[in-house]
C-alpha positions in Angstrom: -0.1 0.2 0.1 2.8 2.4 0.6 6.2 3.1 -0.3 9.6 1.9 1.2 11.2 4.5 3.5 13.9 5.2 1.4 12.7 3.6 -2.1 10.2 4.6 -5.0 6.7 3.7 -4.4 5.4 0.6 -6.4 3.3 1.4 -9.3 -0.2 0.4 -9.0 -1.0 -3.1 -9.0 -2.9 -4.9 -11.7 -6.6 -4.4 -11.6 -8.4 -6.9 -9.5 -10.2 -9.6 -11.9 -13.5 -8.9 -10.3 -14.6 -5.8 -8.0 -14.4 -6.6 -4.5 -18.1 -5.8 -3.9 -19.0 -7.9 -6.8 -16.7 -10.9 -5.5 -18.3 -10.4 -2.1 -21.9 -10.7 -3.1 -21.2 -14.0 -5.2 -22.6 -17.3 -4.6 -19.0 -19.1 -4.8 -17.5 -16.6 -2.4 -20.3 -16.8 0.2 -20.3 -20.6 0.1 -16.5 -20.4 1.3 -17.5 -18.0 3.8 -20.1 -19.9 5.2 -18.0 -23.1 5.4 -15.2 -21.4 7.2 -17.7 -19.7 9.6 -19.4 -22.7 10.5 -16.3 -24.6 10.9 -14.8 -21.8 13.3 -18.0 -21.7 15.3 -18.1 -25.1 16.0 -14.6 -25.1 17.0 -15.4 -22.3 19.3 -18.1 -24.3 21.1 -21.1 -22.7 19.7 -23.8 -23.5 17.4 -24.9 -21.5 14.6 -28.9 -20.9 15.2 -30.2 -18.9 11.9 -29.1 -17.7 8.4 -26.2 -15.5 8.0 -26.9 -12.0 7.5 -24.6 -10.0 5.1 -25.5 -6.7 6.4 -23.3 -4.3 4.5 -21.3 -4.3 1.2 -18.5 -1.7 0.4 -15.7 -1.3 -2.0 -13.2 -2.3 1.0 -15.0 -4.5 3.3 -18.2 -6.5 3.9 -19.8 -7.4 7.1 -22.0 -10.3 7.9 -24.0 -11.1 11.5 -23.7 -15.0 12.5 -26.6 -15.7 15.0 -25.3 -18.2 17.5 -26.7 -19.8 20.7 -24.3 -18.0 22.6 -24.8 -14.7 20.9 -24.3 -13.0 17.5 -20.8 -12.8 16.1 -19.6 -10.5 13.3 -17.5 -11.8 10.3 -15.6 -9.2 8.3 -13.5 -9.4 5.2 -11.6 -6.8 3.8 -10.3 -5.7 0.3 -6.8 -6.8 -0.6 -4.9 -3.6 0.7 -6.7 -3.7 3.7 -6.5 -7.2 4.4 -3.8 -7.1 7.1 -6.9 -6.4 9.6 -7.3 -9.5 11.3 -3.7 -10.1 11.8 -3.3 -6.8 13.3 -6.3 -7.2 15.4 -5.4 -10.0 16.9 -1.6 -8.5 17.5 -3.0 -5.9 19.3 -5.3 -8.0 21.2 -2.1 -9.8 22.4 0.0 -6.5 23.1 -2.9 -4.7 25.0 -5.7 -6.7 25.9 -7.2 -3.9 28.1 -7.7 -1.8 24.7 -8.7 -4.4 22.1 -10.7 -7.7 22.3 -9.2 -10.8 20.9 -11.1 -11.7 17.5 -12.9 -14.9 17.9 -11.3 -16.4 14.8 -9.3 -14.9 12.1 -7.9 -16.2 8.7 -4.9 -14.1 8.1 -4.2 -15.1 4.7 -7.8 -14.2 3.2 -8.3 -11.3 5.5 -11.3 -12.8 7.2 -12.3 -12.4 10.8 -15.1 -12.9 13.4 -15.5 -10.8 16.6 -17.9 -11.3 19.5 -21.0 -8.8 19.3 -20.6 -5.9 22.0 -23.7 -4.3 21.6 -24.0 -0.7 20.9 -20.8 1.3 20.6 -20.0 4.3 22.9 -21.3 6.7 20.3 -24.5 4.8 19.6 -25.2 4.5 23.2 -25.7 8.4 23.8 -24.5 11.6 22.4 -20.8 11.4 23.2 -19.5 14.1 25.8 -16.4 15.8 26.2 -15.4 13.0 28.6 -16.0 10.4 26.2 -13.8 12.1 23.7 -11.0 12.4 26.1 -11.4 8.8 27.2 -11.3 7.7 23.4 -7.8 9.5 22.7 -6.3 8.6 25.9 -7.0 4.9 25.5 -5.5 5.5 21.9 -2.6 6.9 23.3 -2.0 4.1 25.2 -2.5 1.6 22.5 -0.1 3.6 20.6 2.8 3.7 23.4 2.5 0.0 23.6 2.6 -0.8 19.9 5.3 1.7 19.4 7.8 -0.8 20.5 6.7 -3.4 18.2 7.3 -1.8 15.0 8.6 -4.8 13.0 5.8 -6.8 14.2 3.1 -4.3 13.1 4.5 -4.1 9.6 4.7 -7.6 9.3 1.2 -8.0 9.4 1.0 -5.8 6.3 0.2 -2.5 7.7 1.6 0.4 5.4 4.4 2.1 6.6 3.8 5.8 6.4 6.1 7.0 8.5 7.4 10.5 8.0 10.4 10.0 5.6 7.8 8.0 3.3 5.6 11.1 2.9 7.2 13.4 0.3 7.6 10.7 -2.3 4.0 9.4 -1.5 2.9 12.8 -2.1 4.7 12.9 -5.5 3.5 9.5 -6.7 -0.2 10.4 -5.8 -0.1 13.7 -7.4 1.3 11.9 -10.8 -1.5 9.4 -10.6 -4.1 12.1 -10.2 -2.6 14.3 -12.9 -2.7 11.5 -15.4 -6.3 10.2 -14.6 -8.7 10.9 -17.6 -10.1 14.3 -17.3 -13.6 13.0 -16.5 -12.4 10.6 -13.7 -13.5 12.3 -10.2 -9.9 12.5 -9.1 -8.4 14.0 -12.2 -6.2 16.9 -11.0 -6.1 20.0 -13.5 -2.8 21.9 -14.0 -3.7 25.1 -11.8 -4.3 22.5 -9.0 -1.4 20.4 -9.5 0.7 23.9 -9.1 -0.8 24.9 -6.1 -0.3 21.3 -4.5 3.4 21.4 -5.9 3.9 24.6 -4.5 3.0 23.3 -0.9 5.8 20.5 -1.3 8.5 22.4 0.7 6.3 22.9 3.6 5.6 19.1 3.6 9.1 18.6 3.7 9.4 20.7 6.6 6.9 19.1 8.5 8.4 15.7 8.0 11.8 17.0 9.3 10.1 18.4 12.3 8.4 15.1 13.2 11.6 13.3 12.6 13.6 15.3 14.8 11.1 14.7 17.5 11.3 12.1 20.4 7.8 11.2 19.9 7.9 7.7 17.8 5.6 6.5 15.2 3.1 3.9 15.9 -0.1 2.7 14.6 -2.4 5.4 13.5 -6.0 4.2 13.6 -7.4 6.3 10.8 -11.0 6.3 11.6 -11.1 7.2 15.6 -14.2 8.1 17.0 -16.6 7.0 19.3 -18.4 4.8 16.9 -15.3 2.6 16.6 -15.2 2.1 20.4 -17.3 -0.4 22.7 -17.4 0.5 26.4 -16.8 -2.7 28.3 -17.1 -3.2 32.2 -15.8 0.5 32.6 -12.9 0.5 30.2 -12.8 1.0 26.3 -12.1 -1.4 23.5 -11.1 0.1 20.2 -11.8 -1.9 17.0 -12.2 -1.2 13.2 -8.6 -1.3 12.3 -8.5 -1.7 8.5 -7.5 1.8 8.1 -4.3 1.8 10.2 -1.1 3.0 9.0 2.3 3.0 10.6 2.5 6.9 10.8 3.1 10.0 13.1 1.2 9.0 16.3 -0.7 12.8 16.4 -2.3 11.9 13.0 -4.7 9.8 14.9 -6.1 13.2 16.2 -7.1 14.2 12.8 -10.6 12.4 13.0 -11.6 13.6 16.3 -10.8 17.1 15.4 -12.8 16.8 12.2 -15.9 15.4 13.9 -15.7 17.7 16.6 -15.2 20.9 14.8 -17.9 19.7 12.6 -20.5 19.1 15.3 -19.5 22.5 17.0 -21.0 21.1 20.5 -17.7 20.5 22.1 -14.4 22.4 22.8 -11.6 20.8 20.8 -8.6 21.9 23.1 -9.4 19.8 26.2 -9.3 16.5 23.9 -6.4 17.4 22.2 -4.7 18.2 25.8 -5.9 14.8 27.4 -4.3 12.9 24.5 -1.0 15.2 24.8 -0.9 14.6 28.5 -0.3 10.9 27.9 3.0 11.6 26.4 4.2 13.9 28.8 7.3 11.7 29.8 8.4 11.8 25.9 7.7 15.6 25.0 6.2 18.7 26.7 3.0 20.1 25.7 4.7 23.1 23.3 6.4 20.2 21.4 3.2 18.0 21.2 1.3 21.1 19.8 3.9 21.9 17.3 3.8 18.1 16.3 0.2 18.3 15.9 0.4 21.4 13.5 3.0 19.6 11.4 0.8 16.6 10.9 -1.6 18.9 9.1 0.7 18.3 6.1 1.7 14.8 6.6 -2.0 13.0 7.5 -3.7 14.6 4.2 -1.3 12.7 2.1 -1.1 9.4 4.4 -5.1 9.5 4.3 -5.4 9.9 0.5 -3.3 6.7 0.3 -5.9 4.9 2.2 -8.8 6.2 0.1 -7.0 5.3 -3.2 -6.2 1.7 -1.7 -9.9 1.6 -0.6 -11.5 2.3 -4.3 -8.9 0.5 -6.1 -11.0 -2.5 -6.8 -14.3 -0.6 -6.9 -17.0 -0.6 -9.5 -17.6 2.2 -12.1 -20.6 3.2 -10.0 -18.3 3.2 -6.8 -15.8 5.4 -8.3 -18.4 7.6 -9.4 -19.9 7.8 -5.8 -16.4 7.9 -3.9 -13.8 8.8 -6.5 -13.3 12.3 -5.4 -12.2 11.5 -2.0 -8.8 11.0 -2.5 -8.1 14.5 -4.2 -10.4 16.0 -1.3 -7.9 14.7 1.0 -4.8 15.5 -0.7 -6.0 19.1 -1.2 -6.2 19.7 2.6 -2.6 20.4 2.6 -3.5 23.5 1.0 -5.4 24.6 4.0 -2.7 23.6 6.3 
């Protein structure tokens, strides 16, 4: 999904033989899944009590509810660029079981996973409060601090390496791809926008150098962190939905919380940011962390663009028409940094 730290990014892979959303709706694929699910449920000491319900199909994943005599399970399959999620989820549950539930079963090679139903998410249970948001980001900070010492294990699952040194070249590759797409493609970039984005590149390089010079490590960056991707379990939180994870500057994880809170306009942002920053107080002071937060305004849009590019790489024409503008929208956020 990403470039090596000091080498060129790989060219786009061959187009998949079949769009992901078409594949996972096929009878043949469902038959494979049904057989795997039945075997894993039986091995886990449960019994399936009804038909499997495929609740959602998107270009990047599908979810199926599995009813059992001990409560429902959730099956999830990801598109190839995000198929690392089951192995990563299992690794994180081993490293920090207080923050991540262990999957019920995984097939790392196929990117398949079943997890135990935990009921409603924190965000579904009530309108998230300031304290809820603070708990979400501080739980994530703890998870990141644990994972930071396990870089090789995380990357071995297939998580994209989006560490700072990879960002400028990723920016170049993405911009070139966008500029060479057909003019009617939703992510085509005209010459004027290419020029404006190119002019920002020196600031991206400066941000990368600033982040690299700090003592704050890279770690997992959730990519879609909010209370709807967290369960409250016995007085603590469990984070899930790791399909967008990258190995990246840790403060990039605050981008989605900031975006949600700013869009809603109900809650102040600074107490949420500061609760997260406090969890790194022994590594860097608040002033340094605030400066790094500002720097990630240049790196996170580039890395997030890669996620969206990969998410729709195997999409149908209709899905591209619906979602194809998102990569360019994210890359263009560097203009506002």
